[in-house]
Kinemage of the C-alpha trace (Angstrom):
@kinemage 1
@onewidth
@group {chain A} dominant
@subgroup {mainchain}
@vectorlist {calphas} color= white
{ca pro a 1} P -205.555 180.678 -210.636
{ca arg a 2} L -203.602 177.656 -208.666
{ca thr a 3} L -203.171 179.552 -205.880
{ca gln a 4} L -207.077 180.640 -205.297
{ca gln a 5} L -207.799 176.752 -205.958
{ca gln a 6} L -205.405 175.627 -203.074
{ca ala a 7} L -206.649 177.714 -200.681
{ca his a 8} L -209.978 177.008 -201.961
{ca gln a 9} L -209.297 173.703 -201.164
{ca trp a 10} L -207.200 173.715 -197.683
{ca arg a 11} L -210.172 175.902 -196.374
{ca leu a 12} L -212.717 173.293 -197.479
{ca leu a 13} L -210.159 170.239 -196.175
{ca leu a 14} L -209.373 172.475 -192.874
{ca arg a 15} L -213.577 172.222 -192.134
{ca gln a 16} L -214.122 169.234 -193.151
{ca leu a 17} L -211.198 167.447 -190.801
{ca arg a 18} L -212.080 169.247 -187.951
{ca tyr a 19} L -215.855 167.844 -188.099
{ca ala a 20} L -215.039 164.370 -188.494
{ca tyr a 21} L -212.883 164.929 -185.584
{ca asp a 22} L -215.709 166.738 -183.669
{ca his a 23} L -218.398 164.709 -184.231
{ca ser a 24} L -217.067 160.832 -185.669
{ca pro a 25} L -216.179 158.729 -183.024
{ca tyr a 26} L -214.098 156.437 -185.901
{ca tyr a 27} L -212.095 159.684 -186.797
{ca arg a 28} L -211.917 160.668 -183.434
{ca arg a 29} L -210.166 157.880 -182.241
{ca his a 30} L -207.952 157.254 -185.638
{ca phe a 31} L -206.758 160.790 -185.166
{ca asp a 32} L -206.067 160.612 -181.613
{ca his a 33} L -204.176 157.337 -182.189
{ca ala a 34} L -202.073 158.702 -184.944
{ca gly a 35} L -201.366 162.348 -182.720
{ca ala a 36} L -202.777 163.876 -185.217
{ca asn a 37} L -205.450 166.618 -184.510
{ca pro a 38} L -206.737 168.885 -186.995
{ca his a 39} L -207.632 171.930 -185.026
{ca gln a 40} L -203.585 172.104 -184.914
{ca phe a 41} L -203.329 171.924 -188.439
{ca arg a 42} L -202.089 175.143 -190.483
{ca ser a 43} L -201.031 173.515 -194.261
{ca leu a 44} L -202.077 170.570 -196.255
{ca thr a 45} L -198.569 169.250 -195.565
{ca asp a 46} L -199.081 168.833 -191.897
{ca tyr a 47} L -202.577 166.820 -193.397
{ca phe a 48} L -200.772 164.454 -195.472
{ca ala a 49} L -197.910 163.715 -193.099
{ca ser a 50} L -200.561 163.324 -189.787
{ca ile a 51} L -203.369 161.750 -191.104
{ca pro a 52} L -203.774 157.240 -191.355
{ca phe a 53} L -205.125 156.569 -195.111
{ca leu a 54} L -208.642 154.796 -194.498
{ca lys a 55} L -209.276 151.657 -196.576
{ca lys a 56} L -212.546 150.274 -197.859
{ca glu a 57} L -211.990 146.716 -195.512
{ca asp a 58} L -211.552 149.457 -192.988
{ca ile a 59} L -215.823 150.698 -193.340
{ca ile a 60} L -216.563 147.157 -193.856
{ca ala a 61} L -215.059 145.890 -190.409
{ca asp a 62} L -215.829 148.775 -188.815
{ca gln a 63} L -219.868 148.373 -189.853
{ca ala a 64} L -219.675 144.869 -189.037
{ca gln a 65} L -218.828 145.443 -185.825
{ca asp a 66} L -221.663 147.699 -185.154
{ca pro a 67} L -224.677 148.144 -187.916
{ca pro a 68} L -225.897 149.907 -190.385
{ca his a 69} L -223.424 153.037 -189.770
{ca gly a 70} L -220.068 151.586 -187.986
{ca ser a 71} L -218.666 154.154 -185.597
{ca phe a 72} L -218.567 156.856 -189.107
{ca leu a 73} L -221.369 158.611 -188.451
{ca ala a 74} L -221.435 161.926 -187.922
{ca val a 75} L -224.838 163.376 -187.357
{ca his a 76} L -227.995 161.905 -185.820
{ca pro a 77} L -229.511 159.252 -187.660
{ca asp a 78} L -232.283 161.296 -188.167
{ca glu a 79} L -231.082 163.620 -190.162
{ca ile a 80} L -230.343 160.854 -192.880
{ca val a 81} L -232.152 160.840 -196.352
{ca arg a 82} L -230.663 158.076 -198.365
{ca leu a 83} L -229.107 155.058 -198.080
{ca tyr a 84} L -227.217 153.027 -200.677
{ca val a 85} L -225.433 148.862 -200.012
{ca ser a 86} L -222.501 147.755 -202.167
{ca pro a 87} L -220.538 145.300 -202.096
{ca gly a 88} L -218.852 144.511 -199.111
{ca pro a 89} L -221.363 145.060 -197.903
{ca ile a 90} L -220.840 148.894 -197.029
{ca val a 91} L -223.621 151.272 -196.735
{ca trp a 92} L -223.897 154.439 -197.203
{ca ser a 93} L -225.644 157.112 -195.657
{ca phe a 94} L -226.587 160.512 -196.947
{ca thr a 95} L -228.058 164.273 -195.410
{ca ala a 96} L -229.463 165.974 -197.105
{ca glu a 97} L -227.064 168.539 -198.090
{ca gly a 98} L -224.459 165.741 -197.854
{ca tyr a 99} L -226.419 164.122 -200.969
{ca arg a 100} L -227.093 167.591 -202.821
{ca arg a 101} L -223.463 168.217 -202.714
{ca tyr a 102} L -222.119 164.697 -204.029
{ca cys a 103} L -224.567 165.498 -206.870
{ca glu a 104} L -223.638 168.957 -206.889
{ca ala a 105} L -219.982 167.532 -207.970
{ca phe a 106} L -221.375 165.351 -210.432
{ca ala a 107} L -223.151 167.797 -211.994
{ca lys a 108} L -220.052 169.964 -212.559
{ca gly a 109} L -218.242 167.387 -214.055
{ca val a 110} L -220.716 166.441 -216.475
{ca tyr a 111} L -221.049 170.085 -217.298
{ca leu a 112} L -217.215 169.602 -218.177
{ca cys a 113} L -217.477 166.949 -220.095
{ca gly a 114} L -220.064 168.849 -222.506
{ca ala a 115} L -223.723 168.663 -220.966
{ca arg a 116} L -225.968 171.360 -220.957
{ca arg a 117} L -229.851 172.028 -220.027
{ca ser a 118} L -230.919 171.346 -223.521
{ca asp a 119} L -229.831 167.791 -223.415
{ca val a 120} L -232.057 164.604 -223.171
{ca val a 121} L -229.902 161.824 -220.971
{ca asp a 122} L -230.067 158.395 -220.979
{ca val a 123} L -229.056 157.264 -217.369
{ca thr a 124} L -228.122 153.945 -217.939
{ca pro a 125} L -226.063 152.768 -214.666
{ca asn a 126} L -227.936 151.008 -212.149
{ca tyr a 127} L -230.242 152.996 -210.339
{ca ala a 128} L -230.562 150.090 -207.606
{ca trp a 129} L -228.903 149.373 -204.457
{ca val a 130} L -226.085 151.187 -205.171
{ca pro a 131} L -225.436 155.651 -205.943
{ca ala a 132} L -225.247 155.628 -209.415
{ca gly a 133} L -228.185 155.780 -210.893
{ca thr a 134} L -229.725 157.913 -208.529
{ca phe a 135} L -227.166 160.482 -208.145
{ca met a 136} L -226.305 161.112 -211.410
{ca asp a 137} L -229.927 161.333 -212.578
{ca asp a 138} L -230.166 163.858 -209.831
{ca gly a 139} L -226.895 165.677 -211.116
{ca tyr a 140} L -228.022 165.955 -214.720
{ca arg a 141} L -231.276 167.643 -213.455
{ca leu a 142} L -229.234 170.050 -210.936
{ca leu a 143} L -228.086 171.054 -214.917
{ca gly a 144} L -231.909 171.660 -216.034
{ca ala a 145} L -230.883 168.365 -218.201
{ca ala a 146} L -234.245 165.878 -219.143
{ca val a 147} L -233.033 162.308 -218.181
{ca leu a 148} L -233.936 158.921 -218.866
{ca pro a 149} L -233.692 156.471 -216.294
{ca gly a 150} L -232.549 154.125 -218.523
{ca ser a 151} L -230.755 151.600 -215.531
{ca val a 152} L -228.821 148.743 -216.878
{ca gly a 153} L -230.158 146.597 -219.092
{ca met a 154} L -232.516 146.006 -222.261
{ca ser a 155} L -230.295 146.592 -224.324
{ca asp a 156} L -232.764 146.579 -227.187
{ca phe a 157} L -235.421 148.901 -225.541
{ca his a 158} L -232.964 151.145 -224.416
{ca val a 159} L -231.872 152.043 -228.346
{ca glu a 160} L -235.366 151.880 -229.122
{ca ala a 161} L -235.828 154.315 -226.547
{ca met a 162} L -233.165 156.520 -227.357
{ca lys a 163} L -235.218 157.143 -230.792
{ca leu a 164} L -238.273 158.229 -229.075
{ca ala a 165} L -237.366 160.149 -227.032
{ca lys a 166} L -234.528 162.176 -229.156
{ca val a 167} L -231.330 161.451 -226.147
{ca thr a 168} L -228.873 163.699 -227.283
{ca ile a 169} L -226.227 161.929 -224.295
{ca ile a 170} L -225.344 158.293 -222.971
{ca his a 171} L -224.068 157.977 -220.119
{ca ala a 172} L -222.764 154.275 -219.272
{ca phe a 173} L -220.115 151.952 -218.500
{ca thr a 174} L -217.698 151.191 -221.230
{ca thr a 175} L -218.801 147.552 -221.679
{ca phe a 176} L -222.327 148.335 -221.617
{ca leu a 177} L -222.525 151.580 -224.383
{ca ala a 178} L -219.956 149.257 -226.492
{ca gln a 179} L -222.943 146.556 -226.229
{ca leu a 180} L -225.507 149.542 -227.110
{ca gly a 181} L -223.751 150.462 -230.097
{ca glu a 182} L -223.522 146.836 -230.934
{ca val a 183} L -227.487 147.011 -230.622
{ca val a 184} L -227.815 150.177 -233.078
{ca gln a 185} L -226.013 148.488 -235.829
{ca gln a 186} L -227.952 145.080 -235.532
{ca lys a 187} L -231.158 147.132 -236.002
{ca gly a 188} L -229.504 148.716 -239.444
{ca tyr a 189} L -230.138 151.657 -238.087
{ca asp a 190} L -228.524 155.254 -239.590
{ca pro a 191} L -227.734 156.934 -236.679
{ca arg a 192} L -227.425 160.618 -237.904
{ca gln a 193} L -230.759 159.700 -239.039
{ca asp a 194} L -232.346 157.764 -237.014
{ca leu a 195} L -231.138 158.697 -233.711
{ca ala a 196} L -230.221 162.708 -232.314
{ca val a 197} L -227.027 161.156 -230.099
{ca arg a 198} L -224.448 163.553 -229.965
{ca leu a 199} L -222.260 162.498 -227.099
{ca gly a 200} L -221.306 159.207 -224.868
{ca ile a 201} L -220.152 159.998 -221.111
{ca ile a 202} L -218.280 157.084 -219.971
{ca gly a 203} L -215.817 156.018 -216.454
{ca gly a 204} L -215.899 153.090 -213.914
{ca glu a 205} L -213.611 150.268 -216.651
{ca ile a 206} L -210.576 150.313 -218.127
{ca arg a 207} L -209.922 150.440 -221.644
{ca ser a 208} L -207.755 150.918 -224.452
{ca glu a 209} L -207.679 154.396 -226.697
{ca ala a 210} L -208.606 152.211 -229.942
{ca ala a 211} L -211.635 151.021 -227.680
{ca arg a 212} L -212.596 154.671 -226.891
{ca arg a 213} L -212.769 155.675 -230.112
{ca ala a 214} L -214.963 152.691 -231.392
{ca leu a 215} L -217.337 153.463 -228.822
{ca gly a 216} L -218.663 156.467 -230.717
{ca glu a 217} L -218.489 155.158 -233.987
{ca pro a 218} L -222.126 152.995 -233.758
{ca phe a 219} L -223.810 156.145 -233.198
{ca gly a 220} L -222.514 158.807 -236.250
{ca asp a 221} L -218.634 158.929 -234.525
{ca ile a 222} L -219.708 160.940 -231.614
{ca gln a 223} L -217.312 162.151 -228.786
{ca ile a 224} L -216.543 159.961 -225.788
{ca arg a 225} L -215.672 161.966 -222.752
{ca glu a 226} L -214.774 159.991 -219.526
{ca gln a 227} L -214.338 160.763 -215.850
{ca tyr a 228} L -213.254 158.499 -212.858
{ca gly a 229} L -214.812 158.532 -209.681
{ca thr a 230} L -215.376 156.031 -206.425
{ca ala a 231} L -218.482 155.349 -204.366
{ca glu a 232} L -216.877 157.094 -201.427
{ca val a 233} L -216.242 160.606 -202.352
{ca gly a 234} L -217.920 161.090 -206.444
{ca ile a 235} L -216.455 162.588 -209.208
{ca ile a 236} L -213.031 163.132 -209.171
{ca ala a 237} L -211.785 164.172 -212.403
{ca ser a 238} L -213.723 164.577 -216.114
{ca glu a 239} L -212.429 165.230 -219.195
{ca cys a 240} L -213.461 168.620 -221.575
{ca glu a 241} L -213.788 168.954 -225.521
{ca phe a 242} L -210.299 168.839 -225.267
{ca gly a 243} L -209.587 165.690 -224.383
{ca gly a 244} L -205.826 164.977 -223.306
{ca gly a 245} L -206.402 163.538 -219.721
{ca met a 246} L -209.132 164.645 -217.147
{ca his a 247} L -209.622 167.968 -215.110
{ca leu a 248} L -209.297 167.204 -211.175
{ca ser a 249} L -212.306 168.626 -209.282
{ca asp a 250} L -211.440 171.688 -207.498
{ca asp a 251} L -213.174 170.198 -204.348
{ca his a 252} L -210.488 167.566 -204.373
{ca val a 253} L -206.651 166.894 -203.259
{ca val a 254} L -205.886 163.832 -204.871
């Protein structure tokens, strides 16, 4: 129920805000500058009225002054188990617990999209430098699905591997899924006989509804479901089997 969801979100948000204020020099400085103390917050209205927005440029500038983490870090550096570097450049640092929660949010999202433990998933986003490939890989495996770590590129071999491994789900950025579909057609495969793909999950790029429908045709008119997320906070919304838009994650206030 919506009232329980809001109470759940408020508990998580208040705990997160207070932790950031108490442990991160960056957030303590900016909360104080805005005259906001999360230990005094009593409602979501207090939060949105008081806290300054954080922009990607702010992260880049702060980390450039004091690399690699800037003044954001809210844990001892020894607790970090994952580092990524994405364009900016921005360094993303994860503790074991933080990384697992990032992956859990993704797992919940792809479960909503239709992924199950019986699936074999070709994870096609990049595994190098940026978070996409590895956290998707770990998220699917939290569900119990089998993962083929395809990464980006080598589209011809991707299709061969899909056929060989009997891949049931392709997770891809929109343009790469379209490229894989072109390879299937070039090879003259009958997708219903030669492939086992049942679902495509996309995100990260804007496309028309007509283009979205066309993505599933080369694979035997499979369903295409969509997700929305950012590197900063992971998966924010995912689409269920009924379509018509995406469901916001219970763990995000949007």
